[in-house]
C-alpha positions as CSV (number, residue, x, y, z in Angstrom):
1,X,-5.9,-19.3,23.2
2,X,-2.1,-19.8,23.4
3,X,-1.4,-19.0,19.6
4,X,-4.0,-16.5,19.5
5,X,-2.2,-14.3,22.3
6,X,1.5,-15.4,20.8
7,X,-0.1,-14.0,17.5
8,X,-1.0,-11.2,19.2
9,X,1.8,-10.6,21.0
10,X,4.3,-10.7,17.8
11,X,1.3,-8.2,15.6
12,X,1.9,-6.0,18.4
13,X,5.8,-5.9,18.8
14,X,6.1,-6.1,14.8
15,X,3.8,-3.0,15.0
16,X,5.7,-1.1,17.4
17,X,8.8,-2.2,15.3
18,X,7.1,-0.1,12.2
19,X,6.3,2.4,14.2
20,X,9.9,3.1,15.6
21,X,10.7,3.2,12.3
22,X,8.5,5.4,10.9
23,X,9.3,7.9,14.0
24,X,13.2,7.8,13.6
25,X,14.7,11.0,12.8
26,X,16.9,12.5,10.4
27,X,19.8,12.3,13.0
28,X,19.1,8.5,13.5
29,X,19.5,8.2,9.5
30,X,22.6,10.0,9.2
31,X,24.3,7.9,11.7
32,X,22.8,4.5,10.1
33,X,24.6,5.4,7.1
34,X,27.5,6.7,8.0
35,X,28.4,3.7,10.1
36,X,27.0,1.6,7.8
37,X,29.4,3.5,4.8
38,X,32.3,3.0,7.3
39,X,31.7,-0.8,7.7
40,X,31.2,-1.4,4.0
41,X,34.5,0.6,2.6
42,X,36.8,0.0,5.5
43,X,37.8,-3.2,4.4
44,X,38.9,-1.7,1.3
45,X,40.8,1.6,2.9
46,X,42.4,0.0,5.4
47,X,43.3,-2.8,3.8
48,X,45.1,-0.1,1.4
49,X,46.8,1.8,3.3
50,X,48.4,-1.0,5.0
51,X,49.3,-2.8,1.6
52,X,47.3,-6.1,2.5
53,X,44.6,-5.0,-0.2
54,X,45.6,-7.6,-2.8
55,X,46.3,-10.5,-0.1
56,X,43.8,-10.0,1.3
57,X,40.8,-9.0,-0.6
58,X,38.6,-11.9,-1.2
59,X,37.7,-12.4,-5.4
60,X,34.3,-14.1,-5.7
61,X,33.2,-14.2,-8.7
62,X,29.7,-16.2,-10.1
63,X,29.4,-19.3,-12.6
64,X,31.4,-18.6,-15.8
65,X,33.3,-15.4,-15.0
66,X,35.7,-14.0,-17.2
67,X,39.2,-15.7,-16.8
68,X,41.5,-12.6,-16.6
69,X,45.2,-13.0,-17.5
70,X,45.7,-9.8,-15.1
71,X,44.0,-9.0,-11.5
72,X,41.7,-6.0,-11.8
73,X,38.9,-6.6,-9.0
74,X,41.9,-4.4,-6.6
75,X,41.2,-1.5,-8.7
76,X,37.3,-2.2,-9.2
77,X,37.1,-1.9,-5.1
78,X,38.7,1.3,-4.9
79,X,38.1,3.2,-7.6
80,X,34.6,2.9,-6.8
81,X,34.8,3.2,-2.8
82,X,36.5,6.4,-4.2
83,X,33.0,7.9,-5.6
84,X,30.7,6.9,-3.5
85,X,33.1,8.1,0.1
86,X,34.2,11.2,-1.8
87,X,31.1,13.6,-0.5
88,X,31.0,12.2,2.4
89,X,35.3,12.5,3.0
90,X,35.4,16.4,1.4
91,X,33.1,17.5,4.5
92,X,35.4,19.4,7.3
93,X,36.8,17.6,10.4
94,X,34.3,17.5,13.4
95,X,34.3,16.4,16.7
96,X,31.1,13.9,16.4
97,X,30.8,10.2,16.6
98,X,30.6,10.4,12.5
99,X,33.2,12.7,12.4
100,X,35.7,10.8,13.9
101,X,35.2,7.9,12.0
102,X,35.2,10.2,8.6
103,X,38.6,11.4,9.6
104,X,40.0,7.8,9.9
105,X,39.1,7.2,6.2
106,X,40.1,9.7,4.7
107,X,43.5,9.9,6.7
108,X,44.3,6.0,5.4
109,X,42.7,6.8,2.9
110,X,45.3,9.1,1.4
111,X,47.8,7.0,2.8
112,X,46.4,3.9,0.1
113,X,46.5,6.2,-2.6
114,X,50.2,6.7,-2.6
115,X,50.3,2.9,-2.6
116,X,48.1,1.7,-5.4
117,X,50.3,4.0,-7.6
118,X,53.5,2.8,-6.2
119,X,55.6,0.3,-8.7
120,X,57.1,-1.0,-5.5
121,X,54.2,-1.6,-3.2
122,X,52.6,-5.2,-2.7
123,X,49.4,-3.4,-4.0
124,X,50.4,-1.7,-6.7
125,X,47.4,-2.5,-8.7
126,X,47.1,-2.7,-12.2
127,X,45.6,0.0,-14.8
128,X,47.8,-1.3,-18.2
129,X,46.9,-4.3,-18.7
130,X,43.0,-5.3,-19.6
131,X,40.0,-3.3,-20.8
132,X,39.1,-3.3,-17.1
133,X,41.1,-0.5,-15.5
134,X,39.2,1.9,-18.5
135,X,36.3,1.7,-16.1
136,X,37.6,2.1,-12.9
137,X,40.4,4.5,-13.2
138,X,37.3,6.3,-14.1
139,X,35.5,5.6,-11.1
140,X,38.5,7.2,-9.2
141,X,38.9,10.2,-11.6
142,X,35.2,10.6,-10.6
143,X,36.1,10.4,-7.1
144,X,39.4,13.0,-7.1
145,X,36.4,15.6,-9.1
146,X,34.1,15.4,-5.8
147,X,36.2,16.1,-3.0
148,X,39.1,17.5,-5.0
149,X,40.5,19.5,-1.8
150,X,40.6,16.2,0.5
151,X,41.8,13.9,-1.4
152,X,43.8,15.3,-4.5
153,X,45.7,18.4,-3.7
154,X,46.9,16.8,-0.4
155,X,48.7,14.0,-2.7
156,X,52.0,14.5,-2.9
157,X,54.4,15.4,-6.3
158,X,55.8,12.1,-7.0
159,X,52.4,10.2,-6.0
160,X,50.2,12.4,-8.5
161,X,52.5,11.7,-11.8
162,X,52.5,8.6,-11.2
163,X,48.3,8.9,-10.9
164,X,49.0,10.9,-14.2
165,X,50.6,8.4,-15.5
166,X,48.6,5.9,-15.3
167,X,45.3,7.5,-16.1
168,X,47.3,8.4,-19.5
169,X,48.4,4.5,-20.1
170,X,44.6,3.8,-20.6
171,X,44.9,5.3,-24.1
172,X,45.8,2.5,-25.4
173,X,42.5,0.9,-25.3
174,X,39.9,1.9,-27.0
175,X,36.8,2.0,-24.7
176,X,33.7,0.3,-25.9
177,X,30.7,1.8,-28.3
178,X,28.6,2.0,-25.2
179,X,28.6,3.9,-21.5
180,X,32.4,3.4,-21.9
181,X,32.5,6.1,-23.8
182,X,32.0,8.2,-20.7
183,X,35.0,6.1,-18.7
184,X,37.3,7.6,-21.0
185,X,35.8,11.2,-21.3
186,X,36.4,11.0,-18.0
187,X,39.6,10.1,-17.4
188,X,40.3,12.8,-20.0
189,X,38.6,15.2,-18.1
190,X,40.2,14.6,-14.8
191,X,43.7,15.9,-16.4
192,X,42.1,18.8,-18.0
193,X,40.5,19.5,-14.9
194,X,44.1,19.6,-13.1
195,X,46.2,21.3,-15.8
196,X,47.2,18.1,-17.5
197,X,47.2,17.4,-20.8
198,X,44.4,15.5,-22.6
199,X,42.7,14.0,-24.9
200,X,40.1,15.9,-26.7
201,X,38.7,13.3,-28.9
202,X,37.9,10.9,-26.0
203,X,35.7,13.9,-25.0
204,X,34.8,14.9,-27.3
205,X,33.3,11.7,-28.4
206,X,31.3,10.9,-26.0
207,X,29.7,14.2,-26.0
208,X,28.8,13.9,-29.3
209,X,27.7,9.9,-29.0
210,X,25.4,9.6,-25.4
211,X,23.2,12.7,-26.2
212,X,22.2,10.8,-29.7
213,X,21.2,7.7,-27.9
214,X,18.9,9.9,-26.1
215,X,15.9,8.1,-26.3
216,X,13.6,10.5,-24.4
217,X,11.8,11.2,-21.1
218,X,15.2,11.0,-19.6
219,X,16.1,7.7,-20.6
220,X,19.5,7.6,-22.5
221,X,20.7,4.4,-24.8
222,X,23.3,2.1,-23.5
223,X,25.1,2.6,-27.1
224,X,22.3,2.8,-30.2
225,X,19.7,0.6,-28.4
226,X,18.1,0.5,-25.7
227,X,19.0,-1.9,-22.6
228,X,15.9,-2.3,-19.6
229,X,18.9,-2.1,-17.0
230,X,20.3,0.3,-14.3
231,X,23.2,1.7,-16.5
232,X,21.4,5.4,-16.9
233,X,21.9,5.6,-13.3
234,X,25.0,3.6,-12.7
235,X,26.9,5.4,-15.0
236,X,25.5,7.4,-18.0
237,X,24.0,10.2,-16.3
238,X,26.2,11.0,-13.5
239,X,29.3,11.1,-16.1
240,X,27.7,13.4,-18.9
241,X,26.8,15.6,-16.2
242,X,30.3,16.1,-14.3
243,X,32.2,15.8,-17.6
244,X,30.4,18.6,-19.3
245,X,30.8,20.4,-15.7
246,X,34.3,20.4,-15.9
247,X,33.9,21.5,-20.0
248,X,31.5,24.3,-19.2
249,X,34.2,25.4,-16.4
250,X,36.8,25.7,-18.9
251,X,34.8,27.2,-21.9
252,X,34.9,24.1,-24.0
253,X,31.3,23.4,-24.0
254,X,28.0,25.4,-23.7
255,X,26.2,25.7,-20.7
256,X,22.8,24.8,-22.6
257,X,24.3,21.6,-23.0
258,X,25.2,21.1,-19.3
259,X,21.9,22.1,-18.1
260,X,19.9,19.7,-20.3
261,X,21.9,16.8,-19.3
262,X,21.1,18.3,-16.0
263,X,17.2,18.5,-16.7
264,X,17.3,15.0,-18.0
265,X,18.8,13.4,-15.0
266,X,16.8,15.5,-12.5
267,X,13.7,13.3,-14.8
268,X,15.5,10.2,-14.2
269,X,15.8,11.0,-10.3
270,X,12.1,10.8,-10.2
271,X,11.6,8.1,-12.1
272,X,14.0,6.7,-9.2
273,X,12.5,7.4,-6.4
274,X,8.8,6.2,-7.9
275,X,10.3,3.0,-8.3
276,X,11.1,2.4,-4.8
277,X,8.4,-0.1,-3.3
278,X,6.5,1.4,0.1
279,X,8.2,-2.0,1.4
280,X,11.5,-0.5,0.3
281,X,12.5,-3.1,-2.4
282,X,13.1,-2.0,-6.0
283,X,12.2,-4.1,-9.2
284,X,15.8,-6.6,-9.9
285,X,16.2,-6.0,-13.8
286,X,18.7,-6.2,-16.0
287,X,22.6,-6.7,-15.6
288,X,24.5,-5.8,-12.5
289,X,21.9,-5.9,-9.9
290,X,24.7,-7.0,-7.2
291,X,25.6,-2.9,-7.0
292,X,22.9,-2.9,-5.0
293,X,22.3,0.2,-3.7
294,X,24.1,1.6,-5.9
295,X,21.9,1.5,-8.6
296,X,20.1,4.5,-7.2
297,X,23.0,7.0,-8.0
298,X,21.5,9.2,-10.1
299,X,18.8,10.0,-7.3
300,X,21.2,10.1,-4.0
301,X,23.6,12.6,-6.9
302,X,20.6,14.5,-7.4
303,X,20.5,14.9,-3.6
304,X,23.4,15.7,-3.2
305,X,23.0,18.8,-5.6
306,X,19.8,20.1,-4.8
307,X,18.4,18.9,-7.5
308,X,15.3,17.4,-6.6
309,X,11.9,17.8,-8.4
310,X,9.8,20.4,-6.1
311,X,7.6,17.5,-5.1
312,X,10.2,15.4,-4.0
313,X,10.9,16.0,-0.9
314,X,14.7,15.7,0.5
315,X,13.1,13.8,3.3
316,X,11.2,11.2,0.9
317,X,14.6,10.5,-0.7
318,X,16.1,9.7,2.9
319,X,12.9,7.7,4.0
320,X,13.1,5.5,0.9
321,X,16.6,5.1,0.8
322,X,16.6,3.7,4.7
323,X,14.9,1.2,3.7
324,X,16.4,0.3,0.9
325,X,19.8,0.2,3.0
326,X,18.3,-1.9,5.5
327,X,16.5,-4.9,3.0
328,X,20.2,-4.8,1.3
329,X,22.7,-4.9,4.2
330,X,20.5,-6.7,6.8
331,X,19.8,-9.4,4.5
332,X,22.3,-12.9,6.1
333,X,25.2,-13.1,4.1
334,X,26.0,-9.6,2.5
335,X,29.3,-9.6,4.4
336,X,31.4,-12.4,4.8
337,X,33.4,-13.7,8.6
338,X,35.7,-10.5,7.7
339,X,33.5,-7.7,6.5
340,X,34.2,-7.6,2.8
341,X,30.8,-7.7,0.9
342,X,29.8,-11.3,-0.9
343,X,27.7,-11.3,-4.3
344,X,24.4,-10.7,-3.7
345,X,20.9,-8.5,-4.4
346,X,19.7,-9.0,-1.2
347,X,22.0,-11.5,0.9
348,X,24.6,-13.8,-0.6
349,X,23.5,-14.8,-4.0
350,X,26.4,-15.8,-6.5
351,X,24.1,-17.0,-8.9
352,X,22.9,-13.5,-10.1
353,X,26.5,-12.3,-11.1
354,X,27.7,-11.8,-14.4
355,X,30.7,-12.7,-15.7
356,X,32.6,-9.4,-15.2
357,X,31.4,-9.3,-11.4
358,X,34.1,-9.8,-8.6
359,X,34.0,-9.0,-5.0
360,X,35.9,-5.5,-6.3
361,X,32.8,-4.4,-8.6
362,X,30.6,-4.6,-5.4
363,X,31.6,-1.7,-4.5
364,X,29.6,0.8,-6.3
365,X,26.9,0.1,-3.5
366,X,28.8,3.3,-1.9
367,X,27.3,5.7,-4.6
368,X,23.9,5.4,-2.7
369,X,25.8,7.1,0.0
370,X,26.2,10.3,-1.6
371,X,24.1,12.4,0.4
372,X,26.2,12.0,3.5
373,X,28.1,14.6,1.7
374,X,25.4,17.2,2.9
375,X,26.1,18.8,6.4
376,X,24.2,17.0,8.5
377,X,22.5,20.8,9.3
378,X,21.0,20.2,5.7
379,X,17.0,19.8,5.5
380,X,17.6,15.9,3.9
381,X,18.6,14.7,7.7
382,X,16.7,17.9,9.4
383,X,13.9,17.3,7.9
384,X,11.0,15.2,9.5
385,X,10.5,11.7,8.6
386,X,8.2,12.0,5.0
387,X,6.4,9.4,2.9
388,X,7.7,8.4,-0.6
389,X,5.9,8.2,-3.4
390,X,5.3,4.9,-4.2
391,X,4.3,4.8,-0.1
392,X,1.6,7.6,-0.6
393,X,0.3,6.2,-3.4
394,X,-0.4,2.6,-2.4
395,X,-1.9,3.7,1.3
396,X,-4.8,6.3,-0.5
397,X,-3.4,9.1,0.2
398,X,-2.3,12.1,-2.6
399,X,0.7,12.2,-4.6
400,X,1.9,13.8,-7.7
401,X,0.3,12.5,-10.7
402,X,3.0,11.5,-13.1
403,X,3.6,12.0,-16.9
404,X,6.1,12.2,-20.0
405,X,8.5,15.5,-19.5
406,X,9.4,15.6,-23.2
């Protein structure tokens, strides 16, 4: 009898918890997202501002990690964090609790950006040695493009000149024949955007090869062969679209190329929305799953740009991604005692890290938070909670049938 009563109480409490979750407002979701993104990014941004990033950031690695002659993890942390938080920091200041967090983060980041390219700083970061800086300089450039007026324009001329020199120093390394071609293209297209000398060959080569690797139905190969992973989302679709956007603005690519790339990205976002289970989980497939919710870079970016397919309501994406975040970031061991991310997919799982992954790599998870760049008045945040596709499907409700898109 006692066990039965306890079981009923547990069921009642659990049901009440689920009911509360299902009835959370967009305002509550936004508060959760903004506080969580601040928690994730603050150790990186604050330490960079204080010139203590190299000193204080742990560099945890998994088994069989690459033995690198030069440090790369710190630039990974900064480049990826900036790309993820940039749309949020691009919003205008306000007196809300969120606005104060955002302003604090932006002001500290502007201090830190000066340090990372100052040869006299303890946090002068490595752009010039090893292949990995090709990747994370590109993510940094991507962040600058996403919040140019808030993160690039306010920098002093000396700091801007130093960044340009660091980006140009990458030209002595050849990108791998894969999604890496887009990294070289991204830094060069940023130089084009700000009116600096750029290398058109690095851009043109990426824009030629990536479309050649298109398999159909919104999916590109990572090079000539197919890989069952999330690199279409981590890198390929977002960088291809954002590179093409700058090229079209400068009349160096046809708008039809951009429109086609955007159409393919929107189709991939449809896949991603369906990947999320009713419980807010998704398949831990392929490499780099330690990037956590960063796997939904495409879905988040398409939502940010107001390009979701008509049958996907913004609130579906908001609710689905919120549940994913809760599952991943509330798992025990996700953060260490000082607030740094630890290796893992849902908690602390060092064995799932590839040889190239270390603490800094993990900050690609911030890419899942891009819709915070939408104002709080946007339907993404104001619409009532909505069930995402798999939740409808598995509860016996009507949902849109899927099919191949040419």
